[in-house]
N, C-alpha and C positions, 0 to 999 in steps of 0.2 A: 504494500500500500504506500502511496505517496506520503511525503512528509511536509506539512505546512511549516512556513518560516515566520518568525516574529517580525522581521523587517517587511515582509509582504503583508502580514496582518495590519501593521501600522499604515503602510502605503494605501491599502484598500479602505481602511477606516477614514483616511483623509481624502480619498479620491472623489472628485466631483466630475462626473461624466454622465451624459444622458443614457448610456447603456451599461451603467455600473452593475445593474442586476444581471445582465448578460455575462459580464466579466466574472461575477461571483458564481454563476451557474456553470460556466465553462471551467473555471478553476476547480470547483468541486468535482466535476466529472473527470478532469485530468488526474487530480490527486486520489481519486477512488480506484485508480489502476492497481492491479496486482503487482505491478513492477515498482521497484524502489526509485520512483521519481522524486526529485527534490526541487525546491523553488528558491528563487532569489529575485532581486530587482536588477534588470539589465535594460539599457536603452530607455530608462525611465518608465518601466512597465514590468509586470511579473513575467518571469522566464522560467522554463522548466528544464531541468538537467536529468540526464540518465548517465550513470557511471561517470559522474563528474563533468560531463560535457553538455553545454547548452544545446538544446535540440528544438524547442518550440518556445516562441516568445510572442506575447501580446504586442500589438501596435495600437495605441489608443489616440493617435493624432492623425488627422484632425479629429476634433472631439465629436463630430457628427457620425462617426462610424467606428467599427471595431473589427480588427483583423487578428488572425493568428498566423504567424510566420513560422513555417516549418523549414529549418535549416540544418546543416550538418556540422555545426560547431564553428569555432573561430579559426581553426587550422585550415590552410589551403589544402584542398583535396585534389589528387591527380587522377582520380577515377571517374571524373564527371562524364566522360564520353561513354562509359559503360554503365553508369548508374541508372537504375530504373526502379520506379515505385508505382505500383498499380493503385489507382483510386477508383474503386467501384462506385463510390458515392457521387463522383463527378463534381464535388465541391471545390477541389483544388484548382488553382490557376498556377502557371509555371513561369515566373519572370526570369528564371535561370534553370539550366538542366538539373540542378540539384537543390533547388529552393522553391518551395510552394507557399501559396497564400490562400487562406480561406477568408472571404468577406462576410460580415454579418451586418446588414444594413439596419436591422431592428431586432427587438427582443423576440419577435415571432420566429425569425430565422435561427436564433440561438436555441430556442426551445424545440423547434422542429428537428434540428440537426445535431443536438447535443450528443446523443448516443453514437451517431456515425463519427463525429469528431473524436470522441473518446477512443473508438476502435482504431481510427487513423493514427492518433497519437501513439497508442500502444505499438502499432506496427512500425511507425516512423522511427521512434527512438531506438529501435533495435536494428535499423539498417546500417 
């Protein structure tokens, strides 16, 4: 199970964002994973680590939307030409071969896709 962090708790307590409820729902879904996912603040937003490496990070700017960025850590990867990740949900867009984004325009999108996102995160962090 994921591990909540005190700095993230404080960050979220102070957060003023129109989709704050969506952030809280997605955070809970990610931390409910059976995997040992941890969290901290990165890029001025909650970010989730697996085996000590950042893998999924919220993007909360601009304030009118909410995104989850799926990345492969801070280190430069040389396997981007052969990297592949299947997205049966169709939620991910790919700004780079090894980086994906899921957009949540409103709370309804979060609640509709929360379980799919949780499954994607579980698979993604292990790639």
